[in-house]
Each structure stands twice: as structure tokens, then as C-alpha cells.
C-alpha positions as CSV (number, residue, x, y, z in Angstrom):
1,M,8.6,32.8,-0.9
2,E,9.9,29.2,-0.4
3,Q,7.5,28.7,2.4
4,S,4.8,30.2,1.0
5,S,5.2,28.0,-2.2
6,G,5.6,25.0,0.0
7,Y,2.4,25.9,1.8
8,Q,0.3,26.1,-1.4
9,Y,1.7,22.7,-2.7
10,S,1.0,21.0,0.5
11,R,-2.7,22.5,0.3
12,V,-3.0,21.2,-3.0
13,H,-2.2,18.1,-2.2
14,R,-4.0,17.5,0.7
15,A,-7.1,18.8,-1.7
16,L,-6.1,16.0,-4.1
17,E,-5.9,13.2,-1.3
18,I,-9.6,14.3,0.2
19,S,-10.8,14.1,-3.7
20,A,-9.1,10.7,-4.3
21,I,-10.7,9.1,-0.8
22,A,-14.1,10.0,-2.1
23,A,-13.5,8.8,-5.6
24,L,-12.1,5.5,-4.6
25,P,-14.9,3.9,-3.8
26,V,-16.8,5.1,-6.5
27,M,-14.6,3.5,-8.5
28,I,-14.2,0.4,-6.9
29,G,-18.1,0.2,-7.0
30,F,-18.2,0.5,-10.8
31,M,-15.4,-2.1,-11.3
32,I,-17.4,-4.7,-9.0
33,L,-20.6,-3.8,-11.4
34,K,-18.8,-4.4,-14.9
35,A,-16.8,-7.5,-13.3
36,S,-20.5,-9.0,-12.0
37,R,-21.6,-9.1,-15.3
38,G,-18.7,-11.3,-16.7
39,L,-19.0,-13.9,-14.1
40,D,-21.0,-17.0,-15.3
41,D,-23.8,-18.2,-12.4
42,M,-23.2,-18.3,-9.3
43,S,-22.0,-21.6,-8.6
44,P,-20.3,-23.2,-5.7
45,W,-17.1,-22.9,-7.8
46,V,-17.1,-19.2,-8.5
47,A,-18.1,-18.6,-4.6
48,V,-14.8,-20.8,-4.1
49,Q,-12.7,-18.0,-6.8
50,L,-14.5,-15.4,-5.2
51,V,-12.7,-16.2,-1.7
52,G,-9.4,-16.6,-3.9
53,V,-9.7,-13.4,-5.3
54,V,-9.8,-11.5,-1.9
55,F,-7.0,-13.7,-0.9
56,G,-5.2,-12.9,-3.7
57,G,-5.9,-9.2,-3.5
58,Y,-4.5,-9.3,0.5
59,L,-1.4,-10.9,-0.7
60,A,-0.8,-8.3,-3.5
61,A,-1.2,-5.4,-1.5
62,D,1.0,-6.7,1.4
63,F,3.8,-7.3,-1.5
64,I,3.4,-4.2,-3.1
65,S,3.2,-2.1,0.5
66,G,6.8,-4.1,1.1
67,F,8.1,-3.0,-2.1
68,V,6.8,0.6,-2.1
69,H,8.2,0.7,1.6
70,F,11.7,-0.6,0.2
71,V,11.9,2.1,-2.5
72,G,10.7,5.0,-0.2
73,D,13.4,4.0,2.4
74,T,16.3,3.1,0.1
75,Y,16.3,5.2,-3.0
76,G,15.8,9.3,-3.6
77,D,15.2,12.1,-0.7
78,E,13.1,14.7,0.6
79,S,14.1,16.7,-2.4
80,T,13.0,14.4,-5.4
81,P,10.8,16.0,-7.3
82,V,6.8,15.3,-6.2
83,F,7.6,11.9,-4.8
84,G,10.4,13.4,-2.2
85,P,8.0,15.5,-0.2
86,N,4.8,13.3,-0.6
87,F,6.5,9.7,-0.2
88,I,9.8,9.6,0.5
89,K,10.0,11.8,3.3
90,P,6.9,10.6,5.6
91,F,9.0,6.6,5.0
92,R,12.2,8.6,6.3
93,D,10.7,10.4,8.9
94,H,8.6,7.5,10.7
95,H,12.3,6.0,11.5
96,T,13.3,9.0,13.8
97,D,9.7,9.1,15.0
98,P,7.5,6.1,14.7
99,T,4.5,6.9,16.8
100,G,4.2,10.3,14.6
101,I,1.7,8.3,12.2
102,C,-0.5,8.6,15.3
103,R,-1.0,12.2,15.4
104,H,-2.0,12.1,11.8
105,D,-5.7,12.6,10.5
106,F,-7.7,10.3,8.3
107,V,-6.9,11.8,5.1
108,E,-3.1,12.1,5.8
109,V,-3.0,8.5,6.4
110,N,-4.7,7.1,3.7
111,G,-4.7,9.8,1.2
112,N,-1.4,9.2,-0.7
113,N,-2.7,5.7,-1.0
114,S,-5.9,6.7,-2.6
115,V,-4.3,8.8,-5.2
116,V,-1.9,6.2,-6.5
117,C,-4.6,3.6,-6.7
118,L,-7.2,5.9,-8.8
119,P,-5.3,5.4,-12.2
120,V,-4.6,1.8,-11.6
121,G,-8.2,1.2,-11.0
122,L,-9.3,3.1,-13.9
123,S,-7.0,1.7,-16.6
124,A,-8.0,-1.5,-15.7
125,Y,-11.4,-0.8,-15.6
126,F,-11.1,0.6,-19.4
127,G,-8.8,-1.8,-20.7
128,L,-10.2,-5.0,-19.5
129,P,-13.2,-6.8,-21.1
130,A,-14.8,-8.1,-17.4
131,D,-18.2,-7.6,-18.3
132,T,-17.7,-10.2,-21.1
133,H,-14.9,-12.5,-20.1
134,H,-14.9,-14.7,-16.9
135,L,-11.0,-14.6,-16.3
136,S,-10.9,-10.9,-17.1
137,A,-13.6,-10.2,-14.2
138,L,-11.8,-12.3,-11.8
139,A,-8.9,-10.3,-12.3
140,L,-10.7,-6.9,-11.7
141,L,-12.2,-7.9,-8.7
142,T,-8.5,-9.1,-7.7
143,L,-7.6,-5.9,-8.4
144,C,-10.2,-4.5,-6.6
145,S,-9.8,-6.5,-3.5
146,M,-5.7,-5.3,-3.8
147,M,-7.1,-1.5,-3.8
148,V,-9.2,-2.0,-0.9
149,W,-6.2,-3.6,1.2
150,V,-4.2,-1.2,-0.1
151,F,-5.9,1.8,1.0
152,M,-6.4,0.4,4.3
153,T,-2.2,-0.5,4.8
154,N,-1.7,3.1,6.0
155,Q,-4.7,2.4,8.5
156,F,-3.3,-1.2,9.6
157,H,0.1,0.7,9.8
158,K,-0.9,3.5,12.5
159,W,-2.8,0.7,14.1
160,A,0.6,-1.4,14.8
161,H,1.8,1.9,16.4
162,A,-1.2,2.9,18.3
163,E,-1.1,2.5,22.0
164,S,-4.8,1.7,22.4
165,P,-5.8,0.7,19.0
166,P,-10.0,-0.5,18.8
167,R,-10.6,-3.7,20.5
168,L,-11.9,-5.5,17.2
169,V,-8.2,-4.7,15.9
170,K,-6.4,-5.8,19.0
171,K,-8.3,-9.5,18.1
172,L,-7.2,-9.0,14.4
173,Q,-3.4,-8.1,15.4
174,A,-3.4,-11.2,17.6
175,W,-5.0,-13.5,15.1
176,N,-2.6,-11.8,12.6
177,L,-5.1,-11.1,10.2
178,V,-3.8,-7.4,10.0
179,L,-0.3,-5.9,10.7
180,P,0.7,-7.4,14.5
181,P,3.0,-4.5,16.4
182,E,5.7,-6.9,17.6
183,H,5.8,-8.3,13.7
184,H,6.3,-4.5,12.5
185,D,8.9,-4.1,15.5
186,V,11.3,-5.9,13.3
187,H,11.4,-3.4,10.7
188,H,12.0,-0.5,13.2
189,R,15.1,-2.3,14.7
190,A,18.1,-0.5,13.0
191,P,19.2,-0.3,10.0
192,H,15.4,-0.6,9.2
193,D,16.6,-3.2,6.1
194,K,13.9,-6.3,6.6
195,Y,10.2,-6.5,6.9
196,Y,8.9,-3.9,4.8
197,C,5.6,-4.9,4.1
198,I,3.1,-3.0,6.5
199,T,-0.7,-4.7,5.4
200,V,-0.6,-7.9,7.2
201,G,3.0,-8.9,7.2
202,W,2.7,-12.6,6.0
203,L,5.1,-12.0,3.0
204,N,8.1,-10.5,5.1
205,P,9.7,-14.0,6.5
206,V,9.2,-15.3,2.9
207,L,10.8,-12.0,1.3
208,Y,13.8,-12.0,4.1
209,H,14.8,-15.7,3.6
210,L,14.5,-15.3,-0.4
211,R,16.8,-12.3,0.0
212,F,14.6,-10.5,-2.2
213,F,15.2,-7.1,-1.9
214,E,18.9,-7.4,-1.5
215,A,18.7,-8.9,-5.2
216,V,16.6,-6.0,-6.4
217,Q,19.4,-3.8,-4.7
218,V,21.9,-5.7,-6.8
219,V,19.9,-5.6,-10.2
220,V,19.4,-1.8,-10.0
221,A,23.3,-1.1,-8.7
222,R,24.0,-2.8,-12.2
223,L,21.4,-0.7,-14.1
224,L,22.2,2.3,-12.4
225,P,26.3,2.5,-11.0
226,K,25.2,5.0,-8.3
227,R,25.0,3.3,-5.3
228,P,21.6,3.7,-3.3
229,S,21.2,5.4,-0.2
230,T,20.3,3.5,2.9
231,A,17.2,4.1,5.2
232,G,19.3,6.0,7.7
233,D,20.7,8.7,5.2
């Protein structure tokens, strides 16, 4: 009975992932269209702002990937409702089988990130007056950029573990424009407690030297007296 229930849930979740992957570019297209109506004429200054939007979205995605990765490695377990089997378990299994991600298909790799992006994008689309306000338009476009890079994060992560990634990807990794394998290897050294960011990894040295995640654990420990589990638990 439990195996049947697990199989049904897995099949439903995969259908959700496929739907989310299909819906995400459509939603981003509508967000860009709305934001374009709120921008001033395309002056050189606006072009500079759009470059900042892309860069800001990339940094935001890198930070979010690190924070989510940290939470998945540190708190809860596989029995945590909803999040346990679909979010926490993949993080924990990845430490014992780092190349396992290379055996996952496109949906398995990118589906969960699409699922979490959709409610965020919908809330921003209906909540921001991006079609009438320049700053709101830039904020919505920054969110679009962030969601594109969040969607690509697990693909970058997979390529960081692949023996033979595409030639262009190898160049991007060498230029440190997507997650380089040697940079990500730092996280896979026991006890797996640093360099959590997996979009590009630019923020890893910064967050490590600031002891950011250690500070988060201290705050959580004070708010919740229960000691968090470690990545190896």
C-alpha cells in the first residue's frame, strides 16, 4: 500500500513538473511584455539599467540557490511533508552519489525549480504596477532574470558534475560564467558545510568569509531551541 501511494505521488509530481516547465516561459513572456510598457523610451541609460537587471537577477539566483541548498542540507529530513521527498532527499542523496544528477533527465533536473518559480512570478505580475511605473518595471524584469537563472541552476549544477559537458559549457565554466566543477568540488568535501551556491558560485567566497550560514544557524537555534541536523545526518 505504501509503495503504491509513493508511486502515485511521484507520478503526480512529475506531471506537475512538466506542466511548470511548459508554463514558466509563457509566464516570463507576459511579465516582460507588461514591464516593457512601463519603461521610458529606450535611451542609453535604460539600456544600462537592463544590463544591471540581468546581472542583478544572476546574483539573486546565485544567492537563492545557496540559501535553498543550505536549508536542504541542514534542516528537516526525507520524512518532512511535501518538501522531504521532493527537495530535501535529492540534496542529501547528492552527497553520497554526486554524479547521480547526471543520470536524471531534463524534467527531473529542472522541474522543481520551475514549480517554485511560478507562484513567485504570478504574485509579482499581478502585484507590481510594472506597466505604468518605471521602477516597478525594472523590478519585474529583475525578477524575470532571476527566474531564468533559477530555472537554469540545476542544469549548471548537472554540467558541473558531467564528465563531458557541451563544448560551449566548458568555455563558460572556464570563464567562471556558470558553475565551474573545481569550484563546486569545495562543497563536496566533507562535512559539506560551505560553498552552497550552485548557479555560478560568485557569492560563495563572500558568504563563506562573512560566515553567513553560520550566523543563520545561530539565529535559527535561538528561535528554535532544537539543534539542526547536519548534512551527513
